[in-house]
C-alpha positions in Angstrom: 16.4 8.2 -15.3 19.3 5.8 -15.4 19.9 6.1 -11.7 16.3 5.3 -10.9 16.3 2.2 -13.2 19.5 1.0 -11.6 17.9 1.5 -8.2 14.8 -0.5 -9.1 16.7 -3.3 -10.8 18.8 -3.8 -7.7 15.8 -3.6 -5.3 17.0 -0.4 -3.5 13.9 1.7 -4.1 11.4 2.2 -1.3 7.9 1.1 -1.7 5.3 -0.2 0.6 6.1 -0.3 4.2 9.8 0.4 3.5 8.7 3.9 2.7 9.1 6.3 5.6 5.7 7.8 5.0 3.7 4.5 4.8 0.9 4.2 7.3 0.1 0.6 6.3 2.1 -2.6 6.5 2.2 -5.5 4.1 0.1 -7.6 6.4 -2.5 -4.7 6.6 -2.8 -4.8 2.8 -3.5 -8.5 2.8 -6.2 -8.1 5.5 -7.8 -5.2 3.7 -8.0 -7.1 0.5 -9.5 -10.1 2.2 -11.9 -8.1 4.3 -15.7 -7.9 3.7 -16.1 -4.8 5.8 -17.1 -1.5 4.2 -14.4 0.8 3.0 -15.4 3.5 5.5 -15.0 1.0 8.4 -11.6 -0.1 7.1 -10.4 3.5 6.7 -11.3 4.2 10.4 -9.7 1.0 11.6 -6.4 1.8 9.8 -6.6 5.6 10.2 -6.3 6.4 6.6 -8.7 8.0 4.1 -11.4 6.1 2.2 -9.5 6.7 -1.1 -6.4 5.0 0.3 -8.4 1.9 1.2 -10.2 2.0 -2.2 -7.0 2.2 -4.1 -5.5 -0.7 -2.2 -8.6 -2.9 -2.9 -8.5 -1.9 -6.6 -4.7 -2.6 -6.7 -3.9 1.0 -7.8 -1.5 1.2 -5.0 0.5 -1.5 -3.1 0.6 -3.5 -6.4 3.7 -5.4 -5.3 1.6 -7.4 -2.8 
């Protein structure tokens, strides 16, 4: 656990678009949260599942933005 805490404290951990598996970018998150479109429309637009969009809107994921 010490290694992880050190990594986080020095800003070396991957989160958000820095993660190799991320399909969304920081600018996408801002657009999603400001959008008035339905979750299903947004999920098709960004090619992710509905749950991903819902979690972004509810700030369960991408909390650093």
